[in-house]
Structures are given as structure tokens and as C-alpha cells.
C-alpha positions in Angstrom: 11.8 34.7 12.5 8.8 36.9 12.6 7.5 37.1 9.1 7.8 35.7 5.6 10.4 38.4 4.8 12.6 36.9 7.5 12.4 33.4 6.0 13.1 34.8 2.5 16.1 36.8 3.8 17.7 33.7 5.5 17.0 31.5 2.5 18.6 34.0 0.2 21.6 34.4 2.5 22.2 30.6 2.6 21.8 30.0 -1.1 24.4 32.8 -1.7 27.0 30.5 -0.1 28.9 28.4 -2.6 28.0 24.7 -2.2 24.9 25.3 -0.2 21.3 24.7 -1.2 18.7 25.6 1.4 14.9 25.8 1.9 13.6 27.8 4.9 10.2 27.1 6.4 8.7 30.1 8.1 5.9 28.0 9.7 8.3 25.6 11.5 11.3 28.1 11.7 13.5 25.4 10.3 15.8 25.1 7.3 16.7 22.1 5.2 20.3 22.6 4.0 22.2 20.5 1.5 26.0 20.9 1.7 28.4 20.1 -1.0 31.4 18.0 0.0 34.0 20.0 1.9 31.5 22.7 3.0 31.5 22.8 6.9 28.3 23.2 8.8 29.9 26.0 10.8 29.9 28.2 7.6 26.2 27.8 7.3 25.6 28.7 11.0 27.9 31.7 10.7 26.1 32.9 7.5 22.8 32.8 9.3 24.3 34.8 12.2 25.6 37.4 9.8 22.0 37.8 8.5 20.8 38.6 12.1 19.5 35.2 13.2 20.7 32.2 15.2 20.6 28.6 14.3 21.7 25.2 15.5 21.7 21.7 14.0 18.5 19.9 14.7 17.7 16.2 15.1 14.0 15.6 15.8 15.0 12.8 18.2 17.7 14.8 20.0 17.8 17.4 22.8 18.0 20.2 20.2 14.5 19.4 19.1 13.3 19.5 22.7 15.1 22.8 23.2 13.4 24.2 20.1 10.0 23.1 21.4 10.8 24.6 24.8 11.7 27.9 23.1 8.4 27.9 21.2 6.5 27.2 24.5 8.4 30.1 26.2 7.4 32.4 23.3 3.8 31.5 23.7 3.9 32.2 27.4 5.6 35.5 26.9 3.2 36.6 24.2 0.3 35.6 26.4 1.5 37.8 29.3 2.2 40.8 27.0 -1.2 40.4 25.4 -3.0 40.3 28.7 -1.3 43.5 29.9 -2.0 45.3 26.6 -5.7 44.3 26.5 -6.2 45.3 30.2 -4.7 48.7 29.7 -6.1 49.3 26.2 -9.8 49.2 27.2 -9.7 52.1 29.7 -7.2 54.0 27.5 -9.6 53.7 24.5 -12.6 54.9 26.6 -10.7 57.9 28.0 -9.3 58.8 24.6 -12.7 58.9 23.0 -14.3 60.7 26.0 -11.6 63.4 26.1 -11.6 63.9 22.4 -15.4 64.2 22.1 -16.0 66.2 25.3 -12.9 68.3 26.0 -14.6 69.9 28.9 -14.1 66.7 30.9 -10.3 67.0 30.8 -8.6 67.8 34.1 -5.1 69.0 35.0 -2.6 66.4 34.2 -5.0 64.2 32.1 -2.2 63.7 29.6 -0.1 62.0 32.2 -2.9 59.6 33.0 -3.1 58.6 29.3 0.7 58.2 29.2 0.7 56.0 32.4 -1.9 53.7 30.8 -0.2 53.6 27.4 3.5 53.4 28.4 3.6 49.7 29.5 1.8 48.8 26.2 4.0 50.7 23.8 7.2 49.8 25.6 7.2 46.5 27.4 4.3 44.8 25.5 5.6 46.0 22.1 9.3 45.3 23.0 9.5 42.0 20.8 8.7 44.1 17.7 11.4 46.7 18.5 14.0 44.1 19.4 13.5 42.2 16.1 13.5 45.5 14.1 16.8 46.7 15.7 18.4 43.3 15.2 17.5 43.4 11.5 18.6 46.9 11.1 22.1 46.0 12.5 22.4 43.6 9.6 20.8 45.9 7.0 17.5 43.9 6.9 14.0 45.2 7.0 11.2 42.9 8.1 7.6 43.1 9.2 8.8 44.2 12.6 10.4 47.3 10.9 7.0 48.3 9.6 5.2 47.6 12.9 7.8 49.4 15.0 7.8 52.4 12.8 4.0 52.5 12.9 3.8 52.2 16.7 6.5 54.8 17.3 5.1 57.2 14.8 1.6 57.0 16.3 3.0 57.3 19.8 5.1 60.3 18.9 2.3 62.2 17.2 -0.1 61.4 20.0 2.3 62.9 22.6 2.9 65.9 20.4 -0.9 66.3 19.9 -1.7 66.0 23.6 1.1 68.1 25.1 1.7 70.7 22.3 -1.5 71.1 20.3 -4.1 70.1 22.9 -2.5 71.5 26.1 -5.4 73.8 26.8 -8.3 72.4 28.7 -10.9 73.5 26.2 -8.8 73.8 23.0 -9.9 72.1 19.8 -9.2 68.4 19.7 -6.5 67.4 17.3 -5.3 63.8 16.7 -4.2 61.2 14.3 -7.5 60.5 12.5 -10.1 63.1 11.7 -13.0 61.2 13.2 -16.1 63.2 13.9 -16.0 64.7 17.3 -12.3 64.6 18.0 -9.0 62.9 17.6 -7.5 59.6 18.6 -4.5 59.7 20.9 -2.4 56.9 22.5 -5.2 54.4 22.0 -3.9 53.9 18.4 -0.4 52.6 19.2 -1.8 50.7 22.2 -4.5 49.1 20.1 -2.2 48.3 17.3 0.2 46.6 19.7 -2.6 44.6 21.3 -4.0 43.4 17.9 -0.5 42.4 16.6 0.3 40.5 19.8 -3.0 38.7 19.5 -2.1 37.7 15.9 1.4 36.6 16.9 0.1 34.6 19.9 -2.5 32.8 17.7 0.2 32.1 15.1 2.7 30.7 17.7 0.0 28.7 19.5 -1.2 27.1 16.2 2.4 26.4 15.2 3.0 24.6 18.5 0.0 22.5 18.0 0.8 21.7 14.4 4.3 20.6 15.2 2.7 17.9 17.4 3.4 15.2 14.7 7.2 15.6 15.1 7.0 15.9 18.9 4.7 12.9 19.2 6.9 10.8 17.0 10.1 11.9 18.7 8.7 11.5 22.2 7.8 7.8 21.8 11.5 6.8 21.3 12.8 5.6 24.7 15.9 7.2 26.2 17.4 4.0 27.5 17.4 0.3 26.6 18.1 -2.9 28.4 20.8 -4.7 26.4 21.8 -8.3 26.9 25.5 -9.2 26.9 26.9 -12.5 25.7 26.3 -14.0 29.2 22.6 -12.9 29.1 23.1 -10.2 31.7 21.1 -7.0 31.3 22.8 -3.6 31.1 20.9 -0.3 30.9 22.4 1.9 28.2 21.5 5.1 26.4 19.5 4.4 23.2 22.1 6.0 21.1 24.6 3.3 22.1 22.4 0.4 20.8 24.0 -1.2 17.8 22.5 -3.4 15.1 22.8 -7.1 16.0 22.6 -6.6 19.7 19.9 -8.2 21.8 17.7 -6.1 24.0 14.7 -6.6 26.3 11.3 -5.1 26.1 9.0 -5.5 29.2 5.3 -5.0 29.3 4.5 -1.3 29.1 7.9 -0.5 27.6 8.6 0.9 24.1 10.6 -1.0 21.5 13.9 0.7 21.0 14.8 -0.4 17.5 13.4 -2.4 14.6 14.2 -6.0 15.1 13.3 -9.7 15.2 11.7 -11.3 18.2 14.0 -14.0 19.6 12.0 -15.1 22.6 8.7 -14.2 24.1 5.4 -12.9 22.8 3.2 -9.8 23.4 0.3 -7.8 22.1 1.8 -4.7 20.5 0.4 -1.2 20.3 1.5 -0.1 16.8 -0.7 3.0 16.8 2.3 5.4 16.7 3.4 3.8 13.4 0.0 2.9 11.8 -2.6 5.1 13.5 -4.5 2.0 14.4 -5.4 1.5 18.1 -6.1 -2.2 17.8 -3.1 -4.2 19.2 -1.5 -7.0 17.2 0.3 -10.0 18.5 4.1 -10.4 17.9 5.9 -13.7 18.6 9.0 -15.7 17.8 10.6 -14.7 14.5 8.3 -11.8 13.9 9.4 -8.2 13.3 8.7 -5.4 15.8 9.2 -1.7 15.1 10.8 1.1 17.1 8.1 3.2 18.9 5.6 0.4 19.3 4.6 -0.7 22.8 4.6 -4.2 24.4 1.4 -4.5 26.3 1.2 -8.0 27.7 4.5 -9.9 27.6 8.3 -9.8 27.8 10.3 -9.8 24.5 13.9 -10.4 23.7 14.7 -8.7 20.3 17.7 -8.7 18.0 18.2 -5.1 16.8 18.1 -4.7 13.0 17.7 -1.1 12.1 18.6 1.4 14.8 18.3 5.2 15.3 17.4 7.2 12.2 17.3 4.0 10.1 14.2 2.6 11.8 10.8 3.1 10.3 10.1 5.6 13.1 13.2 7.6 12.0 12.2 7.4 8.4 8.7 8.7 9.3 10.3 11.6 11.1 12.3 12.5 8.0 9.2 12.2 5.8 7.2 14.6 8.0 10.1 17.1 8.1 10.7 16.8 4.3 7.0 17.3 3.4 6.7 20.3 5.6 9.6 22.0 3.8 8.3 21.5 0.3 7.2 24.6 -1.6 4.8 25.0 -4.4 5.8 27.1 -7.4 3.3 29.8 -6.4 4.7 29.8 -2.9 8.2 30.4 -4.3 6.7 33.5 -6.0 5.2 34.6 -2.7 8.7 34.2 -1.1 10.2 36.4 -3.7 7.5 39.0 -3.1 8.2 38.9 0.6 11.9 39.5 0.0 11.2 43.0 -1.4 7.9 43.6 0.3 9.1 45.7 3.3 11.2 48.2 1.3 8.3 48.6 -1.2 5.8 49.3 1.7 8.2 51.8 3.3 8.4 53.6 -0.1 4.6 53.6 -0.4 4.1 54.9 3.2 6.6 57.7 2.5 5.0 58.5 -0.8 1.6 58.6 0.9 2.8 61.1 3.4 4.4 63.4 0.8 1.4 63.2 -1.5 -1.1 64.1 1.2 1.1 67.0 2.4 1.7 68.2 -1.2 -2.1 68.3 -1.8 -2.6 70.6 1.2 -3.9 68.1 3.6 -3.4 68.5 7.4 -0.3 66.9 8.9 -2.5 64.7 11.1 -4.4 63.2 8.2 -1.2 62.7 6.2 0.5 61.0 9.1 -2.6 58.9 9.8 -2.7 57.5 6.2 1.0 56.7 6.1 0.9 55.0 9.5 -2.1 52.9 8.2 0.0 51.8 5.2 2.9 50.8 7.5 0.6 48.8 9.8 -1.9 47.2 7.3 0.9 45.6 5.2 1.3 41.9 6.0 3.8 39.6 4.3 3.2 37.1 7.1 0.1 35.8 5.3 2.1 35.2 2.1 4.9 33.5 4.0 2.5 31.2 5.9 0.1 30.3 3.1 1.8 27.0 2.0 3.8 25.9 5.1 1.0 26.4 7.5 -1.3 24.1 5.5 1.5 21.6 5.0 2.3 21.5 8.7 -1.3 20.8 9.6 -1.8 18.3 6.8 1.3 16.3 7.6 0.3 16.3 11.3 -3.2 15.2 10.5 -2.0 12.5 8.1 0.7 11.2 10.5 -2.0 10.9 13.2 -3.7 8.2 11.1 -0.6 6.6 9.5 -0.5 8.5 6.2 2.7 10.2 5.2 3.3 12.6 2.2 6.7 12.9 0.8 6.2 16.5 -0.3 4.0 19.1 -2.1 4.3 17.2 -5.4 2.1 14.3 -4.0 -0.5 16.9 -3.0 -0.4 18.5 -6.4 -0.7 15.2 -8.2 -3.8 14.2 -6.2 -5.8 17.1 -7.6 -6.3 15.5 -11.0 -6.4 11.8 -10.0 -9.3 10.1 -11.6 -8.1 6.4 -11.7 -6.7 4.3 -8.9 -4.9 1.1 -9.9 -4.5 -1.6 -7.2 -2.0 -4.4 -7.0 -3.7 -7.6 -5.8 -1.4 -9.7 -3.8 -0.4 -8.1 -0.5 -2.4 -5.0 -1.3 -6.1 -5.9 -1.9 -5.4 -9.3 -0.3 -4.0 -9.6 3.2 -0.8 -11.3 2.1 -1.5 -13.8 4.9 -1.3 -16.7 2.5 -1.4 -20.4 3.1 -0.8 -23.5 1.0 -4.2 -24.8 -0.2 -3.3 -27.6 -2.5 -0.5 -29.7 -4.0 -0.6 -31.9 -7.2 2.4 -33.8 -8.7 3.2 -35.7 -11.8 3.3 -39.5 -11.5 6.4 -40.6 -9.6 7.0 -37.4 -7.6 6.2 -37.4 -3.9 4.2 -34.3 -2.8 6.6 -33.7 0.1 9.6 -33.8 -2.2 7.9 -31.2 -4.5 7.2 -29.0 -1.5 10.7 -29.4 -0.1 12.3 -28.4 -3.4 9.9 -25.5 -4.0 10.3 -24.3 -0.4 14.1 -24.3 -0.6 14.1 -22.0 -3.7 11.2 -19.7 -2.4 13.1 -19.1 0.8 15.1 -16.4 -1.0 12.0 -14.5 -2.2 10.1 -11.7 -0.4 6.7 -12.4 -2.1 3.8 -13.3 0.2 3.1 -16.4 -1.9 6.7 -17.5 -1.3 6.3 -17.2 2.4 3.2 -19.5 2.3 5.2 -22.2 0.4 8.2 -21.9 2.7 6.0 -22.1 5.9 4.2 -25.2 4.6 7.5 -26.8 3.5 9.1 -26.3 6.9 6.1 -27.6 8.7 5.9 -30.8 6.6 9.6 -31.4 5.7 11.6 -29.9 8.5 14.9 -28.2 7.7 15.1 -27.2 4.0 18.3 -27.6 1.8 20.4 -24.6 0.8 19.8 -23.0 -2.6 22.6 -21.9 -4.9 22.7 -19.5 -7.9 19.4 -18.0 -6.8 17.7 -15.7 -9.3 14.4 -13.8 -8.9 12.5 -12.4 -11.8 9.9 -10.1 -10.3 6.4 -10.9 -11.4 7.5 -14.2 -13.0 9.1 -16.4 -10.4 12.4 -17.7 -8.9 15.0 -20.4 -9.7 18.1 -21.9 -8.2 20.2 -25.0 -7.8 18.9 -27.3 -5.0 21.0 -30.5 -4.5 22.4 -30.1 -7.9 19.1 -29.8 -9.7 17.7 -26.6 -11.4 14.4 -25.9 -9.7 12.1 -23.2 -11.1 9.0 -22.0 -9.3 6.8 -19.5 -10.9 3.6 -18.5 -12.5 1.4 -21.3 -13.8 1.9 -20.4 -17.5 5.5 -19.4 -17.6 9.0 -20.7 -17.0 10.5 -18.6 -14.1 13.9 -18.3 -15.5 13.3 -16.6 -18.8 9.6 -15.8 -18.9 8.9 -17.9 -22.1 5.5 -19.6 -22.2 5.4 -23.3 -21.5 3.0 -26.0 -20.8 2.5 -26.7 -17.0 2.7 -30.4 -17.6 0.3 -33.3 -18.1 -3.5 -32.7 -18.7 -4.4 -33.8 -15.2 -2.2 -31.1 -13.7 -3.8 -28.5 -16.0 -7.3 -29.6 -15.0 -6.4 -29.4 -11.3 -4.9 -26.0 -11.8 -8.0 -24.7 -13.6 -10.2 -25.9 -10.8 -8.2 -24.1 -8.2 -8.2 -20.9 -10.3 -12.0 -21.0 -10.4 -12.0 -20.9 -6.6 -9.8 -17.7 -6.7 -6.6 -19.4 -5.7 -3.2 -18.6 -7.1 -1.5 -21.5 -8.9 2.3 -21.9 -9.0 4.1 -24.4 -11.2 7.3 -26.2 -10.2 9.8 -27.5 -12.7 12.9 -29.6 -12.2 15.6 -29.5 -14.8 13.1 -27.8 -17.1 10.5 -30.6 -16.7 7.2 -30.0 -14.9 6.9 -31.9 -11.7 3.8 -30.4 -10.1 1.7 -27.4 -9.2 0.9 -25.7 -5.9 -2.2 -23.7 -5.0 -1.9 -20.8 -2.6 -4.9 -19.2 -1.0 -4.9 -15.5 0.0 -7.7 -13.8 1.9 -9.1 -10.4 0.7 -8.4 -7.7 3.2 -11.6 -6.8 5.2 -11.0 -3.1 4.4 -10.6 -3.7 0.6 -14.3 -3.5 -0.2 -15.1 -0.4 1.9 -12.0 1.3 0.5 -13.0 0.7 -3.1 -16.6 1.9 -2.3 -15.2 5.1 -0.8 -13.1 5.7 -3.9 -16.1 5.0 -6.2 -18.1 7.5 -4.2 -15.4 10.1 -4.7 -15.9 9.6 -8.5 -12.7 7.6 -9.0 -12.3 4.7 -11.3 -10.7 1.6 -9.8 -8.6 -0.9 -11.7 -7.2 -4.3 -10.5 -3.7 -4.9 -11.9 -1.9 -8.1 -11.1 0.6 -10.6 -12.3 -1.8 -13.4 -11.4 -3.7 -15.4 -14.0 -6.9 -14.1 -15.5 -9.3 -16.5 -13.8 -8.0 -15.8 -10.3 -7.8 -12.1 -10.9 -11.4 -11.9 -12.1 -12.7 -13.9 -9.2 -11.1 -11.4 -6.8 -12.3 -8.4 -8.9 -15.9 -9.8 -8.9 -15.9 -10.2 -5.2 -14.7 -6.6 -4.7 -16.9 -5.0 -7.4 -14.0 -4.0 -9.7 -15.1 -3.9 -13.3 -11.7 -3.5 -15.0 -9.3 -6.3 -14.2 -5.9 -6.6 -15.9 -4.2 -9.9 -15.2 -0.9 -11.6 -16.2 1.1 -8.3 -16.0 4.8 -8.4 -15.5 6.5 -5.5 -13.8 7.5 -3.9 -17.1 4.0 -4.7 -18.4 2.5 -2.9 -15.4 4.4 0.2 -16.4 3.2 0.0 -20.0 -0.4 -0.4 -18.9 -0.1 2.7 -16.7 1.3 4.6 -19.6 -1.6 3.4 -21.7 -4.0 4.7 -19.1 -2.2 8.0 -19.0 -2.2 8.1 -22.8 -6.0 7.9 -22.7 -6.0 11.1 -20.7 -6.3 9.4 -17.3 -4.4 10.7 -14.2 -3.4 7.5 -12.4 -2.6 6.7 -8.8 -0.9 3.3 -8.2 -1.3 1.4 -4.9 1.2 -1.4 -4.3 3.5 -3.0 -1.8 6.1 -5.3 -3.3 9.4 -5.2 -5.3 7.5 -5.9 -8.5 5.3 -2.8 -7.8 8.2 -0.4 -7.5 8.5 0.5 -11.3 4.7 1.0 -11.5 4.7 3.2 -8.3 7.4 5.4 -9.9 5.7 5.5 -13.3 2.2 6.6 -11.9 1.2 10.2 -11.5 0.9 9.3 -7.8 2.5 6.3 -6.2 0.9 5.1 -2.9 2.7 2.3 -1.0 1.2 0.4 1.9 3.5 0.4 4.9 3.7 -3.4 5.1 5.5 -3.3 1.8 9.2 -3.5 0.9 11.7 -0.7 1.3 11.9 -0.6 -2.5 8.2 0.1 -2.8 8.3 2.6 0.0 11.2 4.4 -1.7 9.4 4.6 -5.1 6.1 5.9 -3.7 5.1 9.5 -3.0 2.5 8.7 -0.4 3.0 6.0 2.3 0.2 4.4 4.2 1.6 2.8 7.4 -1.5 0.8 8.2 -3.3 -2.3 6.9 -6.6 -0.5 6.6 -7.0 0.4 2.9 -9.6 3.0 3.6 -6.6 5.1 4.5 -5.9 5.4 0.7 -9.2 7.3 0.3 -8.3 9.3 3.4 -4.9 10.2 1.9 -6.4 11.3 -1.4 -9.2 13.3 0.3 -6.7 15.0 2.7 -4.3 15.8 -0.1 -7.1 17.5 -2.1 -8.3 19.5 0.9 -4.8 20.6 1.6 -4.3 21.8 -1.9 -7.6 23.7 -1.8 -6.6 25.2 1.5 -3.2 26.3 0.2 -4.7 28.0 -2.8 -7.3 29.7 -0.6 -4.6 31.0 1.7 -2.5 32.4 -1.2 -5.6 34.0 -2.8 -6.5 35.6 0.5 -2.9 36.8 1.1 -2.5 38.4 -2.3 -6.0 39.9 -2.4 -5.6 41.3 1.1 -2.5 43.3 0.3 -3.7 44.4 -3.1 -6.8 45.8 -1.6 -5.7 46.9 1.9 -2.6 49.0 1.0 -4.4 51.3 -1.5 -7.3 51.8 0.9 -4.8 52.8 3.7 -3.0 55.1 1.4 -6.2 56.8 0.4 -7.0 57.5 4.1 -9.9 55.1 4.2 -8.6 53.0 7.1 -8.0 54.2 10.6 -4.7 53.0 12.0 -6.5 51.1 14.7 -8.6 49.3 12.2 -5.5 48.7 10.1 -3.8 47.0 13.1 -6.7 44.8 13.7 -6.9 43.9 10.0 -3.2 43.1 9.8 -3.4 40.7 12.8 -6.5 39.1 11.4 -4.9 38.4 8.0 -2.2 36.1 9.4 -4.7 34.6 11.9 -7.1 33.8 9.0 -4.4 31.9 7.2 -3.5 29.9 10.3 -7.1 29.3 11.2 -8.0 28.2 7.6 -5.1 25.8 7.6 -6.0 24.4 11.1 -9.4 23.3 9.6 -7.6 20.5 7.9 -7.5 18.8 11.3 -11.3 18.2 11.0 -12.7 15.8 8.4 -9.4 15.1 6.6 -7.7 12.5 8.7 -10.4 10.4 10.2 -11.4 10.2 13.8 -9.1 11.4 16.5 -6.9 8.7 17.9 -6.4 8.5 21.6 -3.0 9.6 23.0 -0.4 6.9 23.3 -0.5 7.1 27.1 -4.3 6.8 27.0 -4.1 3.7 24.8 -1.3 2.2 26.8 -3.1 2.6 30.1 -6.4 1.3 28.8 -4.9 -1.7 27.1 -2.7 -2.5 30.0 -5.8 -2.5 32.3 -7.7 -4.7 29.9 -4.8 -7.3 29.7 -4.2 -7.1 33.4 -0.7 -5.6 33.2 0.5 -4.0 36.4 1.2 -0.3 36.1 
């Protein structure tokens, strides 16, 4: 595809097929196609071929993606060669054209053939991509930007030849040319110059597209091609990564990339997780911990049991997020696409009308042709087609570089009006790296017994507090009994049958099973619980057969990045709110430490949704930041849901923005980048519309020389691409080193042999 009209034509052709819904992205030259049951993919590919284009199924992790990248690289090299030749020949051609037109006495016998010799390689070989695309479109009844460009170059070349050989054949005859510039005419320098400027614009466009697609290439490239799989006897076998199945064991050696998401069975290593999170600081992974596909083992050998493989890994999901976001369209961009679809025929009609009007008013044929050629050349639907996708490609690339992923244009649009950011506490503002800090029981109950029963029930929960209780119970009591009839009430607690007894573990002031308020037990337990809450600890009550038997205190540390993140958001003029299911005393202790004035405690998942609705009813535009199952309803109910990547799949699915790192300052980065992207898109569209509204009438009035028109047309697309590329600076934080750079540096630091 060469312009927005091409993308509009392909999209229109695909959507005309029954059972097919498609979005075509001009910036990435890719289409996202949804097929109804029973619609074969071959029908889609054939329909694209009938429209004059070619297509193939694309998997970012497969060879097809590499082939697409190779094709883009080949195109960049081809355009570079053609531009070099065009520029080298245009300069002397332009000088001679001006010289011969201003001072006809300097012409010599055969001077026309010298001009032809200089111009021929430019208007034939260098301009060949324009002709080829125009002819291909004409065969299928399509008119694109290449149609306008080709007609303009050929018309300018034909008139120049006619002017030189027929009208200006005499050595001292009056100079006649395309444009009535003072002192003489313009000859073959016009088509040569137009070709040069258009090639420069196409080259810059392709070069920027290649760079902007770096997010997908970088993510796809980190996946290994082979993996060492252990069989039942413990013997290693090298197999293609595509043959790895969930449940199989595989080996990761120092310096190797993890092939799938899974659990570490043996060994330990410092892991470079920068591809997933954007953080260059390695983190340790040991027995029982989860490692992710695409991360790199730096210092030790691991044996991992594969959990999610292929496209189901977090790396695969990130690839899909980037692809999906880059294909989103704003409502105004859909309007631009509709304009592109009819743009070329309208411009052809305007050019023809310009020629006829000039001739009808008695103007010279040279002036009339000059004005109509300027109309053909100045028109540029490319800028309209690139306005949104060019910015989205760069924004998603910039965000992915620092571990921030947008699910689509809607998340960018929502960020524009955000004035309130609501944070969940546990696992979001706090590290989620909890530990048991206290245990108190009623008389007659042994603390180890309390911990053993509570740990057995909490083993079925995903909550960070539950993990702290389970870890402490396993350390102190060994193997825990099985739980039956397990029930989890998000935001309240859990319950289940342990050794025939109903055990309920939940919030200090409620019964886990039904959420009704109840006394935690004897006064001494209440006193101890209050003391713990004053220290900012979370208190959990334990009941056996509906009777309170004790309370547990769990301590959770505040993330080091929480305070700087909140400070950045305050500096951006955003109001921050702490919303938690924890008790009032603990929540306010955390809020005071972080400088959050508005603290809402004791909120159940449904209550969180209601509170968000109340904030929106006050006229607030709310972003919700969370990570757990109990945050999913609130993430979905907010104007903008932001999930931290350490959260659950449910939270990630409900959010519109995903932060795949533990640094909460990335939340401010995400909002700032989204706002800058939206401003960039609007600036691109404003420029694209204004350019065509102003430039085409000026060309029709004869106020633009064809050479200037060619330069302006190339610059209009280049401006959109350049304006979008500015998102790389200042929107995504500092540049992260390349994976290979980090791997080598970290390996040297840890003494790993390369």
C-alpha cells in the first residue's frame, strides 16, 4: 500500500465480504480481520488479490513476520538507491534548465538530448515504483495517490519534451515551458524534481515505519527458536519451540531465554525481565517461583515446568496488545479514511476542471497545464491516512519500551479528561510482599492450631495476605490439611471445611461467608487488633464453626515507588484517592505515609464500583489502578482502568492500560504518554485537513509551481511521520539498553562465561 486511499480500498473490499469484519492499518500495512464461522481465510486473501494487492496470514512470532520485516527493509534500500540517483541527476538538470531558459544564447546543438540523458533515469527507473503501483491499481479499477503522481510526472515530462523539441528547437527562439517564471521556462527539471521529492517522502515514511515497528520486532525476537526439553528419564532433547507443550519440563541455562511461562522446579538465577517490564534491574527466581517467556537467566541453571506456551504466554499477550492498539481508529480517523476513499477521483476531477477553466479563459496552454499538474502533485491523502496510525505505532512502541501497554485508542481518548486517580492498596500501593506480623488466640486455642487451620483455607486464595498466612503456616506447621467446599468472597474473605470444621478467615469486622457484621471475639482480641491497626497492619479474624478463635496481623510494606508516583500525579494536577477493603485505621495510616488526603476504607468489590460511580456523578473523570480479582469490577467501571502487571489475569483483562512493571511511576508515564499521543493525533489530523484545504485551491489558481508542489506534497506526509516520531522523546522515560547490551553487561558482572 502506498497511501491512505489504498488502505481505504482494501478495507472497503474486505468489509464487503459476507461474514468478514476488517480494519486496515496503513502505517503498519496490516489488517485485523474477524471471520464469521464457516468463512475460509482463503476467501479473504483472494478478495485482497482482486483489489490489486497481496496478503498472507501473519503471526508476529512466525517466519511471516520476519518476511514482512525483510520486505520493508528491502523497500527502504530500494528507495534509498533511487533517491540517490534522482538527487545526483536533478542538481545539474535543474542548473542547466534554468541556465538555458534564462540565457537561450548558451544553448548548443543537441542540448535537448543532454537534458533528456540527465532526466531519463529519474523519470523512468527512479519513478518506476509510482508507475508500477498506478498500473496495478488501474487493472483493478482503483485510483490511488500513485495515479496522481504518475499522471503528474508523465504530463510534466511530455510537455517538457514537446516544449524543447517542438517549440524551443531554435537556438535563440523564445523560451517556453511549464511555468511562466520570469526569464524563461522550466523543462525536465520539474518531473525530475517532483520524483526526487516524492522519493524522499516515501523513504522517510518507510524508514520511520521500520523504526516504529521495533516494538513488535523486539518482542518477537526475544522468543527462542529451540528449547531443551527433559523427558521422563531426565534426558535433554532439543526441540523447536512450537513443539513445547504445557506441563513439560525444560532447561534454561545462564544466558538463555525462557521459552514459556512456568514454575521453577530446581535451580535459581538472577532474571533479566526487562523485555516484559522495561526494568533493567534483574530479579532473583528460585524454587516454586514463576518465570516468564522472554526473560533471560543471567546466573544459574533452571528446570522449569511449562505452564502457558506460545501465544498464551504473557509475551504472546503483549504482542497481541501492541498489534491491537496499533489497529485502533478514532472516530475522526474513520472520517479521514472515508475521505481518502473518494479523494483521488475528486482530485482528478479538480485537475481536469482546472485545465479546462484556464483554457476557457484564454490562458496559455503552458500555464493551464502547469496549474493542473500542480493540483495532481500537491494533493496528499497520505497525511490523512497516516495521522492516527503513525502516532499509535510510535506510542505503543514507546510504551512497550518501558513496560506500558495500551489496549487501543479508547484508553488514549479516556486519558484526556482524567482528573482523579483511584489506587487500590494491597498489592498496588503496597508491595504485596506480606509477612505474618502477629497471632492472638482465645483461651484454649493453640496459636499453631489457629495458623494451621487458617493456612489450609487461605491456600485456595490469590490474595497477597493469603500468601503470607500460608507461608507462615507451612513454615511453622509443615504440611497443611486439605480444604473442602472452598468459597471465596472477594474483598471479604474465604471459608471452607477443614477436618470437618467450618473455618472462616476474613476481614476483622465481618464473617467471611456472608459478609454480615460480627464481633471479632473477646475484648482482649479486639484490643490487640486495634493496636496492630494503629501500626498500619492488616488484621484478619479466624472463626471456627461460627465462633471466633483468634486474629492474625499481616504486615505489608509500601512500594518504594508509591510516594514518587503519587507526587508526579499531584504535579500533573490529578487528585489521588486511596480505595481499599482494609479497615479505616490501617488505610489512613498508609494514606498518611503517602500523603493521600482522601482515603476510602472497608470497601467491598461492589462498593468500590459504587464509589467510582459516585465520583463520576460528581463530575470527576476517574482512572482506577489495581491488581487483584476484587479490583476487576472497579477497573471495568472506571473511565480508565490501569492494571499492574503483577496482578491477576482477571484484572489484566478488565483494564484498558497494563503496566508490566513494579514501578508505579509508570502510571504517571502511561497517562502522560496517552495525553501526548492524543495531542499528536489531533495535530496530525488538523495539519492533514488544513494542508489539502489550502494547497489544492492555491495550485488550481496557478500560485504553486509544480516543483514546489512536489516538495510540499512530500513534506506533508513527512511532517505527520516526524510529528508522530517526537513521541519517542519525553513520553516513555529514559531509553532502556538493548537486550543484548543488558545481557552482556549483567553476565560480565555476575561472572557468567559468554
